[in-house]
Every structure is written in structure tokens, then in C-alpha cells.
N, C-alpha and C positions, 0 to 999 in steps of 0.2 A: 504494500500500500504506500502510495506516495503522498506526502504532505506538502502543501503549498502555503507559503506565508502570504496571507491576505491583508492588504492595507485597508483599514476602515474607510468607507466612502464619506462618512460624516466629517465635516471640517473640524468640529469640536473634538471628535474622537481622535483624529489624526494629530491635532495639536496637543491633546492631553497625553497621547502615547509618546510623542516626541519630548514633551516637557518632562514626563515621568522618567524617561530614559536618561535625559540630561541631568536631572536632579540626582538620580541614583548613582550615576557615574561620578558626579562631583562629590557626593557623600563618601564614596569609596576612596576617592583621591585624598580627601581631607583626613582620612583615617591614618595616613602616614605623615601628616604635617605636624609642625610644631604649633604651640599655642599662639605664637605671633602670626604665623601663616594663616591659622584659622581666623584670627581677628581680621586680617586683611581680606580674606575670602568673604567674611560677613560684610565688610565694607563695600566690596564690589557688589554684593547682593542688594543691599539697601540703596546704594547709589544707582544701580541699574534700574530698580523699581521707579525711583524718582525721575531718572532720565527717560525711561520708557513713557511715563505719563507726559513729560514735557515734549517728547518727540511726537506724541499723538496731537498735542495742542499746537505746537509750532511747525513741526515737519509735515504733518498730515493735514491739519486744519488751517495753518497759516497765521495763527495768532501768536505774536511775539510776546513772551513773558520774561521779565527780568526779576521776578519775585518768588521763584519757586523755593529758594532757600527759606523765605519767610513762611511758606506753607509747610515746609518740613518742620519749622520751629513750632507751628501750631500743633502738629501731631506729637512732637516730642514733649512739649509742655503739658499737653492734655494727659499724656501718659504719666508724667512726673507728678502732676497735681493729684490725679486719681490715686496713685500709689502712696502719696503722702497722707491723704485724708481718709481713704477707704480701703477695704481689703476686698479685692476682686481677682478672679482668675486672669492670667495673662492674656488669654484669648479674648475675653470680654473687654479688657483694657484696650487692646489693639483695635477691636471693632469700634469702640466708642471714639478712639482717636481718629480713625478713618472717617467716621460719620461727622465728627466735629469739623474736621478739615474740609469735608465735602460741603457742609453747610456754609463754611466760609467761602468755598469755591462758588456756591450759588450767588452769594452777595457780590463777589468780585466779578463773576461771569456776567451777571446782568449789567453791571456798569461797563465791562469790557466789550460787550456786544454792541455798544453804542460808539465805541472808539475804534480808530484804525491807526496803523503804522506807529509813528513816534509818540502819539498821544497814549496809545495802549501801553507802549514800552515805558513811558513816563509814569503812568499810574502804578504799574507793577513794580517799577524801580522805587517809587516812594514807599510802597508797602515793605519792600526789603529793607529800606533804610529805617523806617519808623517802628516797625513791629518789635525789634529787639529792645527798643527803648521802653516799651510797655512793661517788660519784665523788670526794668530798673525802676520805673515809676511806681509800680505796685509790688515793692520788694517783699511785703508781708505775705503775699500769695505766691509769687513766682521766684522768690529767693534773691532778687537783685542781681548784682554782678556775679555773685558766687553761684547762682543757679540752684537747682534742686537735684539732690542725689536720687538715683534710680537703682533699686536693687537688681542685680543681674538675674538672668534666667538660669536656674539651677537644674542640672540634668536629673532625670528620674532615677530612682534607686535601682531599678533593674539593670541599668547600664554599668553598675559597679562603682565603688567609691573612687577608683583611680581614673575614671573617665573625666577628661577635662571639660569644664563648663564652656570654655571658648569653642570647643568643637560642637557642643550641643547648640550653642547660640548660632554658629555658622550653619548647622543643619536646619534650624528653624527658619533662618533668613532665606536659605536656598529653597526650602519647600514653599514658603510664601512668595518668593520671587518666581518660582515655577508656576504656581497657581495664577499669579498676576499676569505673567506673559502669555499663558494659555488663554485666559479670558480676553486680554487685549488683542491677541492674534485672531481669535474668533470674531471679536467685535469689528476689527478692521477688514476682515474678509467678507463681511456681510453688507447689508444695505446701508447701515449707518456709516461704515467706512467709506462707501462710495459717496455718501452725502457729504462727509467731511472733505473729501478731495474735490468734490464739485464746488463747494463753497470756497475752498482755497483758490481754485483756478479762476472762477468767475462768479461773484456773488449774484450779479444780475441774471446771468444764464441759469444759475441754480434756482433762484426764486421763480423764474419763468417756467422751470420744469416742475414746480410744485414743492420744492424743498423749503421748509421754514428755516431761513438762514439764521435768525436770531436764536431760535430754540436750539438749533444744531450747535452753534457756537457756545451757548451756555452749558449744554450737556458736555461738550468737549472740555470746557473748563472744570466742570464738576468732576469728571472722570480723572482728569489730570491732577486736580487737587487731592482727590482720594488717594491716588498713588503716592503723592508727596507726603500726605499724612501717614500712610503706612510706612514709608521710608523713614520719616521722622520718629515714629514710635519705635521702630526697630533700632534706629540710631541711638535713641535714649537707653534702650535695654543693653545694647552692646557696649556703648561707651560709659554707661553708668552715671550719666549726668545730662541735664538739660540746662544750658546757660546761654546768655546772649553771645558770648565769644564763639560758641559752636556754630552759630548761624549768621556769619557776617555777610555783607553784600557780595564779597568775593565768591561765596558758595553758589549764589544764584548765577553769577557770570561763569563759574566753572561748569555748572550743569549745562548751561547753554553751549559752552565750548565743547563739552563732551559729546553732545548729540551732533554737532557740526563735524567734528573730527571723526567720530565713530560712524556717522552715516545718517544724514538728515532724512527723516521719514521712515526709518526702518527700526524694528525692534532689536535686531542684532547690533545695530549701530549703538544702541543704548548700552549693550553689554561691553563692547569694545571701548566706548567712551568712559564707562565706569571703571574698567580695569586701568585705563590710562590715568584717570583721576586719582586712583589709589596708589598705583605703583610709580608713576613718574616723579612725584615729589620725593619718594623714598630713594629712588635711583639718583636723583639730583643731589639729595642730601649726602648720600654715601660718596658720591663723586667729589663734592666740595670739601667733605670732612678730611679727605686724604691729602688735600693741598694745604700748604702753609700760607694761608692768606690772612690778611687783616680782618678784624671783626666787621668793619664796614662793608668790605667786598664780600665776605662769606655770607653776610646776612642778606645782601641784595642779589648775589649771583644766582641762587636757586630760582628766583623769580624771573631773572633775565633768561636763563637757560630754558625754563619752563615755557616762556613766551616764544623763544626762538624755535623750540621743538614743535610747538603747536602751529606756528606760521609755516614751518617747513612741511609739516604733515598736510596742511590744507593746500599748499602749493603743489605738492607731489600727488595728492589724492583729492581732487576737487569734489568728488562725491563721497569722501570719507573712506574709512578703512573698509567698511562693508562694500562700498562701491568698487574698491580695488580688488577685493576678493571676487566679486561678480565679474569684473573685467578679466581677471586671471582665469576663472572658470570658463567664461565664454571663449577665451583664446585657446584653452586646452581642447574644448569641444570642437572648435573650428579645425584645429590641427588633426584631431582624431578623424573627423569627417573627411578631410582632405586625404589623409592616409588611407582610409577605407575606400575612398573613391579611386585612388590610384591603384589600389589592389584589385578592385573590380575591373578596371580598364586593362590591367595586365592579364588578368584571368581570361577576359574575353578575347584578347589578342592571341593568347596561347591556344584557345579553343579553335579560333579561326585559322 
């Protein structure tokens, strides 16, 4: 009896199967990593969630947001405040954090739907600048400059006492990232994804075709905000703190840079951008630490190298890292087809 591997026809089933396989593979890989490496993998996970939501908003729908670091802060502070005042399971805390940030996304999205271009960027930029100051202004609730401590996620007892909590946190982040990416992939492949692209390409044409442009833009902002809230909640659990210094304006700009360098409008681009966001500063810091430089140069050199690498990457890969992978894949396919065609021509000539 012969068995054939059948790929599910359902888009959701295919994405779920692919996501499950990727998460299981990453969990197996993290089993041989150090605690520091697990911490970095968790960082890639929650930054990828935030970048994927921003990619949906900016890359797919065309709404430029410079305030996603602030939305991550809402998710993180919601988690921290809940854990400070009440006792709830971690899953419930994460869900409430996502819901709170989504509600904030509704408010911002309604205003954003009336704005375009630099005006929208200006409003979200103001949000990124002003929101951390709320924690300082209401220090009794949000902890001021010191922030609020967040107890880490502790691994269950059946994994054994020697199992590192960092690996458990990385697993939780990877599982939630996999679920998020499966849902976003299914969403983008459906009618709503086509509506997002239609609004991005031409709002007038989209409206004439029956698409509610404003509602589509608001929903896009809500979904993107929910992803940022989830990322912020996971950030608080992994880092153990929610403070204003954790969500500066630079974080919002880094997330935007990550999706551009990784590949605008693609979910895989969010993954590559998140990996760059986590590891590039580490590599730059290791590089500069080995040089005998003055404190002024050593403090500013990482930022300069970081900017130079990002500019070089954007010049070399205009469509991002994912676009480069697609170009390489297409080139390999063309070469294989040409080789197969030459083989067929030779075989026909031999027969004749």
C-alpha cells in the first residue's frame, strides 16, 4: 500500500500546518541554546509579532505609523499594572493587554482614517513621544521613571527543576508568534487582505468597487494595535519590567526600519527585520568593544554602524531581505527550467 502526503486545501489548515512545523523546529533548536540565546530568541519572537502587525498596517494597507512603540508600551503597562494589583493567570493577563491595546487602536484608527501621509505620521509620532510621559506623570500607578516590575513566566513543574525559565519564556513567545502569523497569513489571503491592498493602491477605485475605505483602515489599525499589545505584554514578561526607557521613540523608528529592510508587505519580512533588530546591535557592540576607542567614539559608533548597515541593506535589496530571497528563488527556477529545456532539445535531436 502506498501512502501519499496530502497538503490540506484549506488556506487556514495549510498555514496552521506550516506554522506548527516552524514552531516545533524552533523549540527543538532552543533546547541546545544557552539562557542568553533563549532570551534573544524570545526577543525576535515578540518583535516579529509587532513588526508583522505594522507590516499589515503600513506595507499592506499603506498607513504610515511612527507610534507602534507606544502601542507596545500600552500592552506592557497593562500587563504590569494587572500583575501589580490583581492575581490573574498569565493567559488572561495577555488577553486583557491585547484587548486594551486594540481599544486604543480603535480610538487612534478612527482619527487616523481621516488623515493621510505626513499628517498621519505626525499624529502617531506625537503618540510615541507623549505616551511615555504619562507613566512619569502618574508615577503612583505606573511607577514613574523606574517603571513597574513584572514577575517572569515560570516553567511548569513537569519540565523539571533544572529546566531554564528563559527557554520556557522563549517557547511561549514562539507559540504565540506562530499563532499570530497563522491568523495574519489567513487574514491577508482572504477578502479582507484584498480590500487592504485595494485601499492602499487607490482609495477612490476601492470605494467605487464597494469597499468601505474608512472601516477597512480602522480595522487594519485595530489588528495592528492588537499585535503590538501582544508584543508589549510578552516584552514585559521576558524583560521583567515595564518602564518609559523601554519604549523610546527610537523603538517605533526601529520597527518601521525592520519591516522596510526585512521586506515591506510580507510576513516573512517581519521575521527577518526582527532578527536584525535583535542581533545587529549585539554584533555592533561586540565589534566596538574589541577596539581601543575613546568613550565618545565607542558610544556613538554603534549607532553610526547601525545606520550604515541599514542604508547598505536597503540599497542592495530595494525590496528587503525577503525580496532578495524571492529574486534568488526565481533565478534558480529560471536556470533549472532552462537546463531542463536544453535537455529536452538534446533528447529530441538524439531521437531524430
